[in-house]
N, C-alpha and C positions, 0 to 999 in steps of 0.2 A: 467386763460388762458387755452385755449383749446390746448392739446398736440397732437391732431389728425392732421396729415398733409393733406392738400388739394392736389388734383391731378391736374396737368397741363398736358394736352396732347400736344405733339409737333410733328406735321406732317412734314416729311422731305423726302429727297431722297439722294441717293449716289452722290458723286462728286458735291456737292452744296456748294460753298463758303459762300453764304449768310446764308445757313442753319447752317454751322459751326459757323459763327459769332453770330447768334441768340442763338444758344445753349450756347455759352460762356457767353452771356448776362444773360441768364436764370441761369446759374451756379453762376454768380456773385450775382444776385438778391436772390439766395437761402441763402446767408449770412445774409440777413435782413428779409426774408419772409419764412414761413414754408410751403413748398410744395414739392411734389415728381414729377419728370419729367417722363412721360411715353412717350417714343419716338417710333414713328411708321413710318416705311418706306412705302410711298404710293404705291410703285411698288410691294408690297407684298399683296395688297388688291385692287381688281378691283373697288370696290365702292369708296374707298379713292382716288384712282388714277383718277377716273372720276370726283369726286367732287373737288379735290384740285390741279389738274395738273398744272393749270396756276397761282396758288396762293402761292406756296411753298416758304418759310416755313410758317406754320400756327401754332399759339399757341391758345389752346382752354381751357377754364375753364367753366365747367357746359355747358350751352347752348350758351355761348358767345365766339367769336373767333376774333382774330386779325391776319391779313395776311401780307405778305411781303411788300405790298405797304404802310402799316401803321406803320410798326415796326421800332422803334428807342429805345434807352435806356429809354428815358423819357416816350414814349407812352407805352412801355412794363411795366415799373414800375407802371404807372397809371392804366393800365389794371389789374395788379396783385392786387393793392390796392382795386380796385372796385369789383373784382370778386373772391377773395379768401375768403373762409368761415372759 
């Protein structure tokens, strides 16, 4: 088994209830999957703000991402299964 943890990028913003909910889902899923969450506030980076403003929260693994419209516990778990290395 590979002991190296994969990195999941979590794009978020302040005062976002949905972001808080998705972060909790990610933390629950960390009990079953090996990954590190790198949380980034889009308001601290103009490029991220422009790209993700209407899609927050976004979870990204490698080149693939899943945004707010698609996220549920089931879709997030499937996304992790498919994209964690």
